[in-house]
C-alpha positions as CSV (number, residue, x, y, z in Angstrom):
1,X,61.0,89.0,179.6
2,X,63.2,86.8,181.8
3,X,67.1,85.9,181.6
4,X,66.1,82.7,180.0
5,X,64.3,84.5,177.6
6,X,67.0,87.0,176.4
7,X,69.6,84.5,175.8
8,X,67.8,82.4,173.6
9,X,67.0,86.3,171.8
10,X,70.8,87.1,171.7
11,X,71.6,83.6,170.1
12,X,68.6,83.7,167.4
13,X,69.7,87.3,166.5
14,X,73.4,86.4,166.6
15,X,72.6,83.5,164.3
16,X,70.0,84.8,161.8
17,X,71.3,88.6,161.8
18,X,74.5,88.4,161.6
19,X,75.2,91.0,157.9
20,X,73.8,93.5,160.7
21,X,75.6,92.7,163.8
22,X,78.3,92.7,161.8
23,X,77.0,96.1,159.8
24,X,80.5,99.0,159.6
25,X,80.0,102.8,157.5
26,X,76.7,101.7,156.0
27,X,77.5,98.6,154.1
28,X,76.2,95.1,154.7
29,X,77.9,93.1,156.6
30,X,81.6,92.8,156.9
31,X,85.1,90.6,157.6
32,X,88.6,91.1,157.8
33,X,90.3,88.3,156.0
34,X,93.6,87.1,156.8
35,X,95.7,86.6,153.5
36,X,98.9,83.8,153.7
37,X,101.2,86.1,153.6
38,X,99.8,87.9,156.5
39,X,98.1,90.9,154.6
40,X,94.6,91.6,155.3
41,X,91.4,92.6,153.7
42,X,88.2,94.0,154.7
43,X,85.6,91.9,152.5
44,X,81.8,92.6,152.3
45,X,79.3,89.5,152.6
46,X,77.1,88.3,150.1
47,X,74.3,86.0,152.4
48,X,71.3,86.7,150.4
49,X,70.8,85.2,147.1
50,X,69.7,89.0,146.1
51,X,73.4,90.4,147.3
52,X,75.2,87.1,145.6
53,X,73.0,88.6,142.5
54,X,74.5,91.9,142.5
55,X,77.8,90.5,143.3
56,X,80.4,93.8,142.8
57,X,78.3,94.4,139.3
58,X,78.7,98.3,138.5
59,X,81.6,99.0,140.3
60,X,84.0,101.2,138.8
61,X,87.1,100.8,141.0
62,X,88.5,97.9,143.6
63,X,90.8,98.9,146.5
64,X,93.2,96.5,147.5
65,X,92.4,95.8,151.0
66,X,88.5,95.2,149.8
67,X,86.5,92.4,148.3
68,X,83.4,90.3,149.0
69,X,82.8,87.0,150.3
70,X,79.6,85.1,148.9
71,X,78.3,82.6,151.6
72,X,76.5,79.6,150.3
73,X,74.5,77.1,152.6
74,X,75.4,74.2,150.7
75,X,79.0,73.3,149.3
76,X,78.6,73.1,145.5
77,X,79.3,74.1,141.6
78,X,79.2,77.9,141.4
79,X,79.4,80.0,138.3
80,X,80.1,83.8,138.8
81,X,80.5,85.8,135.5
82,X,81.5,89.7,134.8
83,X,78.3,91.0,133.4
84,X,77.9,94.7,134.1
85,X,81.3,94.6,136.2
86,X,83.7,97.1,135.6
87,X,86.7,95.7,136.8
88,X,89.1,92.8,136.6
89,X,88.9,90.5,139.4
90,X,90.5,87.5,141.1
91,X,87.7,85.0,142.2
92,X,88.7,82.7,144.3
93,X,86.7,79.3,145.0
94,X,86.7,78.0,149.0
95,X,85.5,74.9,150.6
96,X,83.4,75.2,153.5
97,X,87.2,75.6,156.1
98,X,88.0,78.8,153.6
99,X,90.4,76.1,151.7
100,X,91.1,77.6,148.5
101,X,90.2,75.0,145.5
102,X,90.8,77.0,142.8
103,X,92.0,80.4,141.9
104,X,91.2,82.7,138.8
105,X,93.3,85.1,137.9
106,X,92.8,88.5,136.6
107,X,88.8,87.3,134.9
108,X,88.4,90.1,132.7
109,X,85.9,92.8,133.1
110,X,83.3,93.4,130.9
111,X,82.1,96.6,128.8
112,X,78.3,98.4,128.9
113,X,77.7,97.0,125.5
114,X,79.5,93.5,125.0
115,X,77.3,90.6,124.0
116,X,76.3,88.2,126.8
117,X,78.3,85.1,125.0
118,X,81.4,87.2,125.1
119,X,81.3,87.7,128.9
120,X,84.0,86.0,131.3
121,X,83.0,82.9,133.2
122,X,84.4,81.3,135.7
123,X,83.4,78.0,137.8
124,X,84.4,75.5,140.6
125,X,83.1,73.9,143.3
126,X,82.8,76.4,145.9
127,X,81.1,77.0,150.0
128,X,82.5,80.4,150.0
129,X,83.7,82.5,146.9
130,X,86.0,85.8,147.0
131,X,86.4,88.4,144.7
132,X,89.3,90.3,144.9
133,X,91.1,93.3,143.4
134,X,92.6,91.4,139.9
135,X,96.5,91.0,141.3
136,X,95.6,90.5,144.7
137,X,95.3,86.9,144.8
138,X,99.1,86.7,143.8
139,X,100.4,89.3,145.8
140,X,98.6,87.4,148.9
141,X,100.0,83.9,147.9
142,X,96.9,82.5,147.6
143,X,97.0,78.7,145.5
144,X,95.0,75.8,145.4
145,X,95.5,74.5,149.4
146,X,96.6,77.6,151.3
147,X,93.6,79.2,154.3
148,X,92.5,82.1,154.8
149,X,91.2,83.3,158.5
150,X,88.2,85.0,159.0
151,X,87.6,87.5,161.8
152,X,84.8,87.2,163.1
153,X,83.9,84.0,162.0
154,X,80.8,83.9,159.1
155,X,78.2,82.6,161.5
156,X,75.6,79.7,160.1
157,X,73.5,80.4,157.2
158,X,70.7,78.9,156.2
159,X,70.7,76.6,159.2
160,X,73.9,75.0,159.2
161,X,77.5,76.7,161.1
162,X,80.2,76.4,158.1
163,X,83.6,74.9,159.3
164,X,85.7,78.1,159.5
165,X,89.7,78.8,160.4
166,X,89.0,81.9,162.5
167,X,92.0,84.6,162.8
168,X,93.2,84.5,166.6
169,X,93.2,88.2,166.8
170,X,90.7,90.7,166.0
171,X,90.2,93.4,163.0
172,X,93.1,95.4,162.7
173,X,93.3,98.8,161.5
174,X,93.2,99.3,157.7
């Protein structure tokens, strides 16, 4: 393999396999999010349709410094529902620049025997959706118009490079 082939391979691997490159402790890709109040959240990435469908289903706890960031190829209306999600969440809908569009506070958890028609649902336009522990959005001063910084930047999804504001420092110990 010559130098040009190696560089091409590294570039393709970086763009196509970001989740793998960001692996830590056996989890899928992780990013560090810096909130408007300066606090940090370590968010697991949901990059594939399978990961996005499962989301935080069956989780029984949600630490204050953890979250899940759903990354979509296009900016469109997204609907999130709490079926089989056993913790209440704040759900934040973001544009391609990680600017907050909508925040749904304390979306109620579901119960295993709850009829589907009674399970909480929220919808809004988004390129990214962030799920946080209930109460974290208010503590972090997340509101429409505020921006979340991401480190490392989220790589290309669906052949398009998302426009994301990035933190200027690396991930600090959580």
